[in-house]
C-alpha positions as CSV (number, residue, x, y, z in Angstrom):
1,X,54.4,-80.2,26.7
2,X,52.2,-78.7,23.6
3,X,48.7,-77.9,24.4
4,X,47.5,-80.2,22.6
5,X,49.6,-83.0,24.9
6,X,47.8,-81.2,27.6
7,X,45.0,-81.3,26.4
8,X,44.5,-85.3,25.8
9,X,46.4,-85.8,29.5
10,X,43.7,-83.5,30.9
11,X,41.5,-85.6,29.2
12,X,42.8,-88.8,30.3
13,X,42.4,-87.7,33.9
14,X,38.8,-86.2,33.7
15,X,37.6,-89.8,32.1
16,X,39.7,-91.4,35.3
17,X,38.0,-89.2,37.6
18,X,34.6,-89.9,35.7
19,X,34.9,-93.8,36.4
20,X,36.0,-93.1,39.7
21,X,33.1,-90.5,40.2
22,X,30.1,-93.4,38.6
23,X,31.6,-96.7,41.2
24,X,31.5,-94.3,44.2
25,X,27.9,-93.4,43.0
26,X,27.0,-96.9,42.6
27,X,28.0,-97.8,46.2
28,X,26.3,-95.3,47.6
29,X,23.5,-96.2,45.7
30,X,23.6,-99.7,46.7
31,X,24.0,-98.7,50.3
32,X,21.0,-96.4,50.4
33,X,18.8,-99.4,49.0
34,X,20.2,-101.5,51.8
35,X,18.9,-99.0,54.3
36,X,15.7,-98.8,52.8
37,X,15.5,-102.6,52.4
38,X,16.5,-102.6,56.3
39,X,13.9,-100.0,56.9
40,X,10.7,-101.9,55.5
41,X,11.4,-105.1,58.4
42,X,12.6,-102.5,61.2
43,X,9.0,-101.2,60.6
44,X,7.3,-104.4,61.3
45,X,9.3,-104.8,64.7
46,X,6.7,-103.6,67.3
47,X,9.2,-101.0,68.9
48,X,9.1,-99.2,65.4
49,X,6.2,-97.1,66.3
50,X,9.2,-94.9,68.1
51,X,10.8,-94.3,64.9
52,X,10.3,-91.2,62.5
53,X,9.9,-92.8,59.3
54,X,9.2,-89.6,57.8
55,X,12.4,-88.5,58.5
56,X,14.2,-91.5,57.8
57,X,12.9,-91.4,54.2
58,X,14.0,-87.8,53.6
59,X,17.6,-88.4,54.5
60,X,17.8,-91.6,52.5
61,X,16.4,-89.6,49.6
62,X,18.9,-86.8,50.0
63,X,21.9,-89.5,50.4
64,X,20.8,-90.6,47.1
65,X,20.3,-87.0,45.8
66,X,23.6,-85.8,46.9
67,X,25.3,-88.8,45.4
68,X,23.5,-88.3,42.1
69,X,25.0,-84.8,42.1
70,X,28.9,-86.5,42.2
71,X,28.4,-87.5,38.7
72,X,27.4,-84.4,37.6
73,X,29.9,-82.0,35.5
74,X,30.4,-79.9,38.5
75,X,30.1,-82.3,41.7
76,X,29.6,-80.9,45.1
77,X,32.7,-80.3,46.7
78,X,34.6,-79.2,43.7
79,X,33.4,-75.5,43.4
80,X,35.6,-72.9,45.2
81,X,32.9,-71.4,46.8
82,X,31.6,-74.9,49.0
83,X,31.8,-74.2,52.9
84,X,31.6,-77.6,54.6
85,X,29.3,-76.9,57.7
86,X,31.6,-78.5,60.7
87,X,28.1,-78.5,62.7
88,X,26.6,-80.7,60.6
89,X,24.4,-84.1,61.8
90,X,22.3,-86.1,60.8
91,X,19.5,-84.7,63.1
92,X,19.7,-81.5,61.1
93,X,20.1,-83.5,58.0
94,X,16.2,-83.8,57.5
């Protein structure tokens, strides 16, 4: 293979991955929107006063922003220095 052929093949791979990332972002954003709609309805319930809606909002915002980063040129998880926290929980996310 020539360098030109390799570059063309890599460009095709990059284009395909970009499309996949875009679709994954759209799914994430739709799910975040559904959760926000559910949050509005849940807040109307009598027992809702026990829920921490500021924290819920913070986690939903973080999820949206993290998903948006997937569409960037260097998505999270593609850097060799990324260290995944095995102890991550939703409680620690906000």
